[in-house]
A tleap script that builds the chain and sets N, CA, C and O, in Angstrom:
source leaprc.protein.ff14SB
mol = sequence {
  NMET VAL ILE LYS ILE LEU GLY SER GLY CYS
  ARG ASN CYS VAL LEU LEU ALA ASP ASN THR
  LYS ALA ALA VAL GLU GLU ALA GLY VAL GLN
  ALA GLU ILE ILE LYS VAL THR ASP TYR LYS
  ASP ILE VAL ALA TYR GLY VAL MET SER THR
  PRO ALA LEU VAL ILE ASP GLU LYS VAL VAL
  SER PHE GLY LYS VAL LEU LYS PRO LYS GLU
  ILE VAL GLY ILE ILE GLU LYS VAL CLYS
}
set mol.1.N position { -7.400 -3.391 -10.255 }
set mol.1.CA position { -6.185 -3.032 -9.566 }
set mol.1.C position { -6.190 -3.712 -8.202 }
set mol.1.O position { -7.200 -3.717 -7.498 }
set mol.2.N position { -5.059 -4.279 -7.847 }
set mol.2.CA position { -4.894 -4.914 -6.537 }
set mol.2.C position { -3.820 -4.141 -5.781 }
set mol.2.O position { -2.693 -3.994 -6.252 }
set mol.3.N position { -4.190 -3.651 -4.601 }
set mol.3.CA position { -3.261 -2.897 -3.774 }
set mol.3.C position { -3.045 -3.674 -2.492 }
set mol.3.O position { -3.998 -4.081 -1.827 }
set mol.4.N position { -1.772 -3.878 -2.151 }
set mol.4.CA position { -1.439 -4.603 -0.927 }
set mol.4.C position { -0.702 -3.686 0.035 }
set mol.4.O position { 0.169 -2.908 -0.356 }
set mol.5.N position { -1.073 -3.798 1.293 }
set mol.5.CA position { -0.390 -3.100 2.377 }
set mol.5.C position { 0.434 -4.154 3.097 }
set mol.5.O position { -0.121 -5.088 3.675 }
set mol.6.N position { 1.753 -4.011 3.067 }
set mol.6.CA position { 2.623 -4.977 3.723 }
set mol.6.C position { 3.026 -4.427 5.085 }
set mol.6.O position { 3.525 -3.307 5.189 }
set mol.7.N position { 2.808 -5.220 6.123 }
set mol.7.CA position { 3.202 -4.797 7.460 }
set mol.7.C position { 2.604 -5.682 8.526 }
set mol.7.O position { 1.717 -6.497 8.271 }
set mol.8.N position { 3.117 -5.496 9.735 }
set mol.8.CA position { 2.751 -6.368 10.853 }
set mol.8.C position { 1.389 -6.038 11.460 }
set mol.8.O position { 0.871 -6.795 12.281 }
set mol.9.N position { 0.814 -4.914 11.057 }
set mol.9.CA position { -0.432 -4.484 11.680 }
set mol.9.C position { -0.192 -3.373 12.678 }
set mol.9.O position { -1.077 -3.036 13.466 }
set mol.10.N position { 1.003 -2.800 12.650 }
set mol.10.CA position { 1.349 -1.705 13.561 }
set mol.10.C position { 0.530 -0.451 13.222 }
set mol.10.O position { -0.195 -0.410 12.228 }
set mol.11.N position { 0.668 0.550 14.063 }
set mol.11.CA position { -0.097 1.788 13.874 }
set mol.11.C position { 0.163 2.415 12.502 }
set mol.11.O position { -0.771 2.875 11.845 }
set mol.12.N position { 1.434 2.435 12.065 }
set mol.12.CA position { 1.752 3.006 10.755 }
set mol.12.C position { 1.148 2.192 9.617 }
set mol.12.O position { 0.733 2.753 8.603 }
set mol.13.N position { 1.098 0.887 9.778 }
set mol.13.CA position { 0.501 0.027 8.761 }
set mol.13.C position { -0.998 0.296 8.637 }
set mol.13.O position { -1.540 0.353 7.533 }
set mol.14.N position { -1.650 0.459 9.770 }
set mol.14.CA position { -3.082 0.762 9.782 }
set mol.14.C position { -3.334 2.130 9.159 }
set mol.14.O position { -4.288 2.304 8.401 }
set mol.15.N position { -2.485 3.094 9.476 }
set mol.15.CA position { -2.628 4.436 8.916 }
set mol.15.C position { -2.439 4.420 7.398 }
set mol.15.O position { -3.180 5.083 6.674 }
set mol.16.N position { -1.447 3.663 6.916 }
set mol.16.CA position { -1.242 3.554 5.471 }
set mol.16.C position { -2.455 2.909 4.808 }
set mol.16.O position { -2.862 3.333 3.726 }
set mol.17.N position { -3.030 1.904 5.432 }
set mol.17.CA position { -4.229 1.256 4.882 }
set mol.17.C position { -5.394 2.250 4.807 }
set mol.17.O position { -6.106 2.297 3.804 }
set mol.18.N position { -5.585 3.038 5.862 }
set mol.18.CA position { -6.646 4.046 5.863 }
set mol.18.C position { -6.417 5.093 4.780 }
set mol.18.O position { -7.350 5.480 4.076 }
set mol.19.N position { -5.176 5.549 4.650 }
set mol.19.CA position { -4.848 6.542 3.626 }
set mol.19.C position { -5.034 5.975 2.223 }
set mol.19.O position { -5.431 6.692 1.304 }
set mol.20.N position { -4.749 4.694 2.064 }
set mol.20.CA position { -4.919 4.046 0.765 }
set mol.20.C position { -6.394 3.964 0.397 }
set mol.20.O position { -6.766 4.213 -0.750 }
set mol.21.N position { -7.233 3.616 1.365 }
set mol.21.CA position { -8.684 3.569 1.106 }
set mol.21.C position { -9.193 4.941 0.685 }
set mol.21.O position { -9.983 5.051 -0.253 }
set mol.22.N position { -8.745 5.982 1.373 }
set mol.22.CA position { -9.153 7.349 1.033 }
set mol.22.C position { -8.664 7.722 -0.371 }
set mol.22.O position { -9.387 8.369 -1.129 }
set mol.23.N position { -7.454 7.319 -0.712 }
set mol.23.CA position { -6.884 7.639 -2.027 }
set mol.23.C position { -7.639 6.929 -3.147 }
set mol.23.O position { -7.872 7.515 -4.204 }
set mol.24.N position { -8.019 5.680 -2.926 }
set mol.24.CA position { -8.769 4.923 -3.933 }
set mol.24.C position { -10.115 5.601 -4.191 }
set mol.24.O position { -10.543 5.731 -5.338 }
set mol.25.N position { -10.769 6.025 -3.128 }
set mol.25.CA position { -12.041 6.731 -3.287 }
set mol.25.C position { -11.854 8.045 -4.031 }
set mol.25.O position { -12.636 8.387 -4.918 }
set mol.26.N position { -10.804 8.780 -3.660 }
set mol.26.CA position { -10.538 10.071 -4.290 }
set mol.26.C position { -10.191 9.910 -5.772 }
set mol.26.O position { -10.617 10.712 -6.603 }
set mol.27.N position { -9.424 8.878 -6.095 }
set mol.27.CA position { -9.018 8.644 -7.485 }
set mol.27.C position { -10.162 8.066 -8.318 }
set mol.27.O position { -10.125 8.112 -9.547 }
set mol.28.N position { -11.175 7.522 -7.647 }
set mol.28.CA position { -12.316 6.956 -8.355 }
set mol.28.C position { -11.986 5.695 -9.131 }
set mol.28.O position { -12.525 5.466 -10.214 }
set mol.29.N position { -11.098 4.876 -8.578 }
set mol.29.CA position { -10.720 3.627 -9.243 }
set mol.29.C position { -11.284 2.435 -8.482 }
set mol.29.O position { -11.579 2.518 -7.290 }
set mol.30.N position { -11.424 1.328 -9.196 }
set mol.30.CA position { -11.818 0.064 -8.570 }
set mol.30.C position { -10.536 -0.618 -8.109 }
set mol.30.O position { -9.634 -0.860 -8.911 }
set mol.31.N position { -10.458 -0.921 -6.834 }
set mol.31.CA position { -9.258 -1.576 -6.322 }
set mol.31.C position { -9.616 -2.496 -5.170 }
set mol.31.O position { -10.483 -2.199 -4.348 }
set mol.32.N position { -8.928 -3.608 -5.140 }
set mol.32.CA position { -9.040 -4.526 -4.014 }
set mol.32.C position { -7.854 -4.235 -3.099 }
set mol.32.O position { -6.706 -4.271 -3.542 }
set mol.33.N position { -8.120 -3.949 -1.838 }
set mol.33.CA position { -7.053 -3.644 -0.890 }
set mol.33.C position { -6.870 -4.846 0.035 }
set mol.33.O position { -7.806 -5.291 0.700 }
set mol.34.N position { -5.640 -5.357 0.057 }
set mol.34.CA position { -5.322 -6.556 0.824 }
set mol.34.C position { -4.219 -6.225 1.823 }
set mol.34.O position { -3.227 -5.583 1.476 }
set mol.35.N position { -4.399 -6.665 3.062 }
set mol.35.CA position { -3.346 -6.495 4.070 }
set mol.35.C position { -2.532 -7.782 4.135 }
set mol.35.O position { -3.085 -8.870 4.296 }
set mol.36.N position { -1.223 -7.648 4.009 }
set mol.36.CA position { -0.312 -8.788 4.073 }
set mol.36.C position { 0.507 -8.648 5.349 }
set mol.36.O position { 1.290 -7.710 5.490 }
set mol.37.N position { 0.325 -9.583 6.276 }
set mol.37.CA position { 1.002 -9.492 7.568 }
set mol.37.C position { 2.036 -10.598 7.807 }
set mol.37.O position { 2.805 -10.525 8.765 }
set mol.38.N position { 2.062 -11.599 6.962 }
set mol.38.CA position { 2.999 -12.717 7.128 }
set mol.38.C position { 4.396 -12.267 6.679 }
set mol.38.O position { 4.590 -11.870 5.529 }
set mol.39.N position { 5.366 -12.334 7.606 }
set mol.39.CA position { 6.719 -11.853 7.301 }
set mol.39.C position { 7.339 -12.560 6.112 }
set mol.39.O position { 8.078 -11.942 5.344 }
set mol.40.N position { 7.055 -13.842 5.944 }
set mol.40.CA position { 7.595 -14.587 4.809 }
set mol.40.C position { 7.104 -13.979 3.493 }
set mol.40.O position { 7.870 -13.843 2.539 }
set mol.41.N position { 5.824 -13.618 3.451 }
set mol.41.CA position { 5.252 -13.006 2.251 }
set mol.41.C position { 5.816 -11.604 2.026 }
set mol.41.O position { 6.065 -11.207 0.887 }
set mol.42.N position { 6.018 -10.855 3.112 }
set mol.42.CA position { 6.562 -9.502 2.999 }
set mol.42.C position { 7.985 -9.547 2.447 }
set mol.42.O position { 8.331 -8.789 1.541 }
set mol.43.N position { 8.804 -10.437 2.996 }
set mol.43.CA position { 10.196 -10.567 2.550 }
set mol.43.C position { 10.261 -11.012 1.091 }
set mol.43.O position { 11.204 -10.660 0.382 }
set mol.44.N position { 9.281 -11.773 0.638 }
set mol.44.CA position { 9.256 -12.232 -0.755 }
set mol.44.C position { 9.188 -11.049 -1.737 }
set mol.44.O position { 9.592 -11.172 -2.893 }
set mol.45.N position { 8.680 -9.921 -1.271 }
set mol.45.CA position { 8.648 -8.714 -2.104 }
set mol.45.C position { 9.968 -7.947 -2.036 }
set mol.45.O position { 10.125 -6.935 -2.720 }
set mol.46.N position { 10.910 -8.409 -1.228 }
set mol.46.CA position { 12.184 -7.733 -1.069 }
set mol.46.C position { 12.096 -6.537 -0.141 }
set mol.46.O position { 12.979 -5.679 -0.143 }
set mol.47.N position { 11.042 -6.475 0.648 }
set mol.47.CA position { 10.819 -5.349 1.554 }
set mol.47.C position { 11.381 -5.697 2.930 }
set mol.47.O position { 11.038 -6.724 3.516 }
set mol.48.N position { 12.243 -4.827 3.426 }
set mol.48.CA position { 12.804 -5.036 4.755 }
set mol.48.C position { 12.325 -3.973 5.736 }
set mol.48.O position { 12.605 -4.060 6.932 }
set mol.49.N position { 11.606 -2.971 5.239 }
set mol.49.CA position { 11.121 -1.884 6.081 }
set mol.49.C position { 9.645 -1.650 5.784 }
set mol.49.O position { 9.270 -1.364 4.647 }
set mol.50.N position { 8.811 -1.773 6.811 }
set mol.50.CA position { 7.376 -1.612 6.614 }
set mol.50.C position { 6.926 -0.318 7.281 }
set mol.50.O position { 7.646 0.213 8.127 }
set mol.51.N position { 5.772 0.197 6.928 }
set mol.51.CA position { 4.801 -0.377 5.998 }
set mol.51.C position { 5.243 -0.192 4.551 }
set mol.51.O position { 6.041 0.689 4.231 }
set mol.52.N position { 4.704 -1.043 3.691 }
set mol.52.CA position { 5.008 -0.948 2.271 }
set mol.52.C position { 3.707 -0.985 1.477 }
set mol.52.O position { 2.704 -1.547 1.918 }
set mol.53.N position { 3.748 -0.377 0.308 }
set mol.53.CA position { 2.593 -0.318 -0.570 }
set mol.53.C position { 2.952 -1.005 -1.878 }
set mol.53.O position { 3.953 -0.673 -2.512 }
set mol.54.N position { 2.122 -1.969 -2.276 }
set mol.54.CA position { 2.337 -2.726 -3.510 }
set mol.54.C position { 1.101 -2.548 -4.380 }
set mol.54.O position { -0.019 -2.805 -3.940 }
set mol.55.N position { 1.309 -2.106 -5.621 }
set mol.55.CA position { 0.198 -1.950 -6.555 }
set mol.55.C position { 0.444 -2.869 -7.732 }
set mol.55.O position { 1.473 -2.774 -8.402 }
set mol.56.N position { -0.504 -3.760 -7.984 }
set mol.56.CA position { -0.403 -4.750 -9.067 }
set mol.56.C position { 0.960 -5.442 -9.057 }
set mol.56.O position { 1.633 -5.548 -10.081 }
set mol.57.N position { 1.342 -5.907 -7.870 }
set mol.57.CA position { 2.558 -6.699 -7.625 }
set mol.57.C position { 3.860 -5.909 -7.791 }
set mol.57.O position { 4.931 -6.509 -7.879 }
set mol.58.N position { 3.786 -4.580 -7.837 }
set mol.58.CA position { 4.995 -3.759 -7.906 }
set mol.58.C position { 5.096 -2.932 -6.626 }
set mol.58.O position { 4.167 -2.205 -6.273 }
set mol.59.N position { 6.228 -3.046 -5.934 }
set mol.59.CA position { 6.449 -2.271 -4.716 }
set mol.59.C position { 6.651 -0.813 -5.126 }
set mol.59.O position { 7.578 -0.491 -5.868 }
set mol.60.N position { 5.774 0.065 -4.634 }
set mol.60.CA position { 5.854 1.480 -5.006 }
set mol.60.C position { 6.301 2.362 -3.842 }
set mol.60.O position { 6.655 3.522 -4.050 }
set mol.61.N position { 6.290 1.832 -2.631 }
set mol.61.CA position { 6.737 2.595 -1.469 }
set mol.61.C position { 6.991 1.643 -0.310 }
set mol.61.O position { 6.308 0.629 -0.161 }
set mol.62.N position { 7.990 1.985 0.513 }
set mol.62.CA position { 8.212 1.201 1.731 }
set mol.62.C position { 8.904 2.071 2.776 }
set mol.62.O position { 9.633 3.009 2.451 }
set mol.63.N position { 8.657 1.736 4.025 }
set mol.63.CA position { 9.315 2.405 5.127 }
set mol.63.C position { 8.736 3.747 5.518 }
set mol.63.O position { 9.307 4.452 6.350 }
set mol.64.N position { 7.583 4.116 4.915 }
set mol.64.CA position { 6.967 5.388 5.296 }
set mol.64.C position { 5.464 5.331 5.074 }
set mol.64.O position { 4.956 4.495 4.328 }
set mol.65.N position { 4.769 6.240 5.741 }
set mol.65.CA position { 3.318 6.345 5.593 }
set mol.65.C position { 3.038 7.458 4.592 }
set mol.65.O position { 3.283 8.632 4.867 }
set mol.66.N position { 2.528 7.079 3.439 }
set mol.66.CA position { 2.192 8.066 2.418 }
set mol.66.C position { 0.869 8.739 2.752 }
set mol.66.O position { -0.023 8.127 3.339 }
set mol.67.N position { 0.755 9.998 2.375 }
set mol.67.CA position { -0.498 10.725 2.513 }
set mol.67.C position { -1.424 10.327 1.354 }
set mol.67.O position { -0.941 9.892 0.308 }
set mol.68.N position { -2.740 10.467 1.524 }
set mol.68.CA position { -3.665 10.091 0.448 }
set mol.68.C position { -3.334 10.732 -0.898 }
set mol.68.O position { -3.414 10.065 -1.930 }
set mol.69.N position { -2.962 12.015 -0.908 }
set mol.69.CA position { -2.632 12.709 -2.171 }
set mol.69.C position { -1.443 12.051 -2.859 }
set mol.69.O position { -1.420 11.939 -4.085 }
set mol.70.N position { -0.450 11.611 -2.074 }
set mol.70.CA position { 0.720 10.944 -2.649 }
set mol.70.C position { 0.316 9.615 -3.286 }
set mol.70.O position { 0.803 9.255 -4.357 }
set mol.71.N position { -0.574 8.898 -2.617 }
set mol.71.CA position { -1.042 7.605 -3.135 }
set mol.71.C position { -1.857 7.806 -4.410 }
set mol.71.O position { -1.739 7.021 -5.351 }
set mol.72.N position { -2.686 8.857 -4.445 }
set mol.72.CA position { -3.464 9.153 -5.661 }
set mol.72.C position { -2.509 9.366 -6.832 }
set mol.72.O position { -2.752 8.858 -7.927 }
set mol.73.N position { -1.430 10.109 -6.612 }
set mol.73.CA position { -0.446 10.353 -7.663 }
set mol.73.C position { 0.166 9.062 -8.189 }
set mol.73.O position { 0.363 8.905 -9.394 }
set mol.74.N position { 0.463 8.144 -7.284 }
set mol.74.CA position { 1.045 6.858 -7.689 }
set mol.74.C position { 0.004 6.050 -8.460 }
set mol.74.O position { 0.325 5.456 -9.489 }
set mol.75.N position { -1.230 6.022 -7.979 }
set mol.75.CA position { -2.301 5.273 -8.659 }
set mol.75.C position { -2.483 5.786 -10.078 }
set mol.75.O position { -2.627 4.997 -11.012 }
set mol.76.N position { -2.477 7.109 -10.245 }
set mol.76.CA position { -2.678 7.680 -11.576 }
set mol.76.C position { -1.538 7.337 -12.522 }
set mol.76.O position { -1.757 7.214 -13.727 }
set mol.77.N position { -0.322 7.180 -12.000 }
set mol.77.CA position { 0.820 6.800 -12.844 }
set mol.77.C position { 0.738 5.354 -13.306 }
set mol.77.O position { 1.155 5.032 -14.419 }
set mol.78.N position { 0.200 4.473 -12.453 }
set mol.78.CA position { 0.225 3.044 -12.792 }
set mol.78.C position { -1.036 2.529 -13.459 }
set mol.78.O position { -1.044 1.412 -13.978 }
set mol.79.N position { -2.112 3.325 -13.458 }
set mol.79.CA position { -3.357 2.792 -14.048 }
set mol.79.C position { -3.393 2.947 -15.544 }
set mol.79.O position { -4.367 2.550 -16.183 }
savepdb mol mol.pdb
quit
């Protein structure tokens, strides 16, 4: 599983990345977490509001910071 955090590196983006790491550990899945900060790459996903969460190239959330439990729920749906 490849999980991408899309955002400029702002506080909310960092918080989403931290919550994602916690969720991956809690879910017990193998995942590579990648931070995408280049605006051209972010826009290519059709995201205009960050932070955004992309799992296996599918945008699953944008414009908000998900809690670890919410991310675990999304991971379990897509795995």
